[in-house]
C-alpha positions in Angstrom: 92.1 6.8 17.4 88.5 7.8 17.0 85.9 5.5 15.7 82.9 6.7 14.1 80.1 4.1 15.2 77.3 6.6 13.3 74.5 8.5 14.7 77.2 11.0 16.5 78.5 8.6 18.3 82.2 8.5 18.1 84.6 6.8 20.5 88.1 7.4 21.4 90.1 4.2 21.4 93.6 3.0 22.7 94.1 0.3 20.3 98.1 -0.9 20.4 99.9 -4.1 19.8 99.5 -7.1 17.8 98.7 -10.8 19.0 95.3 -12.5 20.5 93.2 -9.3 21.3 92.2 -8.3 24.9 89.8 -5.6 25.4 89.5 -3.4 28.6 86.2 -2.0 29.6 86.3 0.8 32.0 84.0 1.7 34.8 81.0 3.9 35.5 82.4 7.4 34.8 85.9 6.3 34.0 87.6 6.3 31.0 90.5 4.2 29.0 93.2 6.1 31.1 92.9 4.0 33.8 94.3 1.3 32.0 97.5 3.0 31.0 99.4 0.5 32.9 98.6 -2.6 30.8 99.7 -1.3 27.8 103.6 -2.7 27.3 105.3 -5.4 29.5 103.7 -8.9 30.4 100.4 -8.2 27.9 102.8 -6.6 24.9 102.1 -9.9 23.0 98.4 -9.3 23.0 96.7 -6.3 20.8 95.1 -4.3 23.3 92.1 -2.2 22.6 90.4 0.0 25.6 87.6 2.5 24.5 86.2 5.0 25.9 82.0 4.3 26.4 80.0 7.0 24.6 79.9 10.1 26.8 83.0 9.2 28.8 86.6 10.1 28.9 87.5 11.5 25.1 84.3 9.9 23.3 81.7 12.1 21.9 79.2 13.7 24.7 76.1 11.8 23.1 73.3 12.4 25.7 71.2 9.1 24.6 71.8 5.5 24.7 73.7 4.8 28.2 72.3 2.0 29.5 74.8 -1.2 30.0 73.4 -2.9 27.8 73.6 -0.5 24.8 77.2 0.2 25.9 77.9 -3.7 25.1 76.2 -3.1 21.6 78.8 -0.2 20.8 81.5 -2.7 21.5 80.1 -5.0 19.3 80.0 -2.0 16.5 83.2 -1.1 17.5 85.4 -4.8 17.4 83.6 -5.1 14.1 85.3 -2.2 12.8 88.3 -2.7 13.7 88.3 -6.6 12.6 88.3 -7.9 16.1 87.2 -11.5 16.7 86.8 -13.7 19.6 88.6 -11.3 22.3 89.0 -11.8 25.6 87.1 -9.1 27.5 88.3 -7.6 30.6 85.1 -5.7 32.3 86.0 -3.6 35.5 83.5 -2.3 37.5 80.5 -1.4 35.3 82.5 -3.1 32.4 81.8 -6.5 34.0 78.2 -5.7 33.4 78.8 -4.9 29.9 80.9 -8.2 29.2 78.1 -10.0 30.5 75.6 -7.8 28.1 78.4 -8.6 25.5 77.7 -12.6 25.8 74.0 -12.2 26.1 73.7 -10.2 22.8 76.8 -12.1 20.8 77.2 -15.6 23.0 79.9 -17.1 24.3 81.5 -18.2 21.3 82.3 -14.8 20.4 84.8 -14.6 23.1 88.1 -16.5 24.2 86.8 -15.4 27.6 86.5 -13.0 30.0 88.0 -11.4 33.2 85.8 -9.7 35.9 87.6 -7.1 37.9 85.9 -5.9 41.1 82.5 -6.0 40.4 79.6 -7.8 42.1 77.0 -9.4 40.2 74.5 -6.1 41.5 75.2 -3.1 43.4 71.8 -2.7 44.4 70.7 -3.5 48.2 68.0 -6.3 47.2 66.8 -8.3 50.1 68.5 -11.2 51.7 71.4 -10.0 49.0 74.6 -9.2 50.9 77.0 -7.4 48.7 74.5 -4.7 47.3 75.4 -1.2 49.0 72.9 0.9 47.5 69.8 1.5 48.9 66.9 3.5 47.1 67.6 6.3 49.5 71.6 5.8 48.9 70.9 5.9 44.7 68.9 9.0 45.1 71.5 10.8 47.1 74.2 9.7 44.5 72.0 10.7 41.5 71.3 14.2 43.4 75.2 14.5 44.0 75.9 14.2 40.6 73.5 16.9 39.6 74.9 19.5 42.3 77.9 18.9 42.9 79.8 16.7 40.8 82.9 17.5 42.0 82.8 16.1 45.5 81.1 13.1 44.1 84.1 12.3 41.7 86.6 13.0 44.6 85.4 11.2 47.0 84.7 8.0 44.9 88.5 8.8 43.2 89.9 8.6 46.8 88.0 5.1 47.8 89.1 3.4 44.5 92.6 3.2 46.1 93.9 1.2 48.9 96.3 3.8 49.6 95.0 7.0 48.3 97.5 9.4 46.7 96.8 13.2 46.1 98.4 13.1 42.5 96.4 9.6 41.7 93.2 11.4 43.3 93.5 14.6 41.5 93.7 12.9 37.7 91.2 10.2 38.7 88.6 12.9 39.3 89.5 14.5 36.5 88.4 11.4 34.0 85.2 11.2 36.2 84.5 15.0 35.1 85.0 14.3 31.8 81.1 12.8 31.9 78.6 15.2 31.7 76.5 15.1 35.0 73.1 14.0 32.8 75.1 11.2 31.4 76.6 10.4 34.7 73.6 10.1 36.7 71.6 8.2 34.3 74.5 5.1 33.9 74.7 5.5 37.5 70.9 4.4 37.7 71.0 2.0 35.1 74.1 0.2 36.4 72.8 0.0 39.9 69.4 -1.5 39.1 71.0 -4.4 37.0 71.2 -7.9 38.6 73.3 -10.7 37.0 73.0 -13.3 39.7 71.1 -15.6 37.5 73.2 -15.2 34.7 76.3 -16.3 36.3 75.7 -20.1 36.1 75.1 -19.9 32.6 78.3 -18.4 31.4 80.2 -21.1 29.6 83.2 -19.4 28.3 86.5 -19.2 30.8 86.2 -16.9 33.2 88.8 -15.3 35.7 87.6 -12.8 38.7 89.9 -10.1 40.3 89.3 -8.5 43.1 91.3 -6.0 45.5 91.3 -7.3 49.2 90.3 -3.5 50.2 86.6 -3.7 50.6 86.0 0.3 50.8 84.0 0.1 47.7 83.6 -3.9 46.8 84.3 -7.2 49.3 86.2 -9.6 48.0 83.7 -12.2 49.5 81.8 -11.0 46.4 84.5 -12.2 43.9 84.4 -15.4 45.6 80.9 -15.8 45.2 80.7 -15.1 41.4 83.8 -17.5 40.9 81.7 -20.0 42.9 78.6 -19.5 40.6 80.5 -19.5 37.2 81.3 -23.3 36.2 85.3 -23.2 36.1 86.2 -19.9 37.1 89.6 -18.6 38.4 89.6 -16.5 41.5 92.6 -14.1 42.3 92.6 -11.7 45.3 95.1 -8.7 45.3 96.1 -7.8 48.9 97.3 -4.4 48.2 94.6 -3.3 46.1 91.0 -1.5 46.3 88.6 -1.1 43.5 91.3 -0.7 41.0 94.3 -3.8 41.0 95.4 -3.3 37.5 96.5 0.3 38.6 97.7 -0.6 42.2 99.2 -3.9 41.6 100.0 -3.5 37.5 103.1 -5.9 37.6 100.8 -8.7 39.2 97.7 -8.0 37.6 98.9 -8.3 34.0 101.1 -11.2 34.7 98.0 -12.9 35.9 95.9 -12.2 32.9 98.8 -12.7 30.9 99.2 -16.2 31.9 95.6 -17.0 32.0 95.0 -15.5 28.7 97.8 -17.5 27.0 96.5 -20.7 28.5 93.3 -20.1 26.4 92.4 -21.9 23.3 93.3 -20.2 20.3 90.9 -18.3 18.4 88.9 -20.4 15.7 
């Protein structure tokens, strides 16, 4: 479906099923298509909502408003429009940062819980921080690559996201990344990279599930273990046959793990 948020922002949203809501938040330059293996199966007892962020996927290609915090505001407007209260937020990659910003904006009482999928608390190489990979030079090179050869950046990223890359999967992932205009891609990549949620983790007071792939091509699982150690009561799961997309590469186990955890949460008030 398409949801008009006003001011030219129309989000494409996959919205299926009924039951306690789970909202799937995709990564930077990605889309709701990456969650195609979550619909049905073990999660069939839930209402699944997967939006494309503004400028991404099949949403409108508006050229302003591309910050992690503003994406969280868009999610808030979307959930209000479709009548969803206290969902479980599943944030993959940058989507985890959007979930954090949602908590900052609306409070932990606005969710039943959050799941963090393969996203360190920051991607930037801060001094003394072991999980950041993007130095100022590397970030500048990525922005330049997105502006001058977006196809090459998209294909490289798509391959790195897979534990055992397949040409057909790399092709459709690359196609989804290329739906994002280069100016939007470079803007949101820069904004995401400079976020640092390390100080925020200890303040999270809602149920939290952390899930990482074992393959460290993009993100090390040690970052997930560290997040779980910082968030009170968090549960940590590693997916042995996955890189950045455990929900796709190990969909059956991912869905069962998420469903089992979500079903153990307190019922919405």
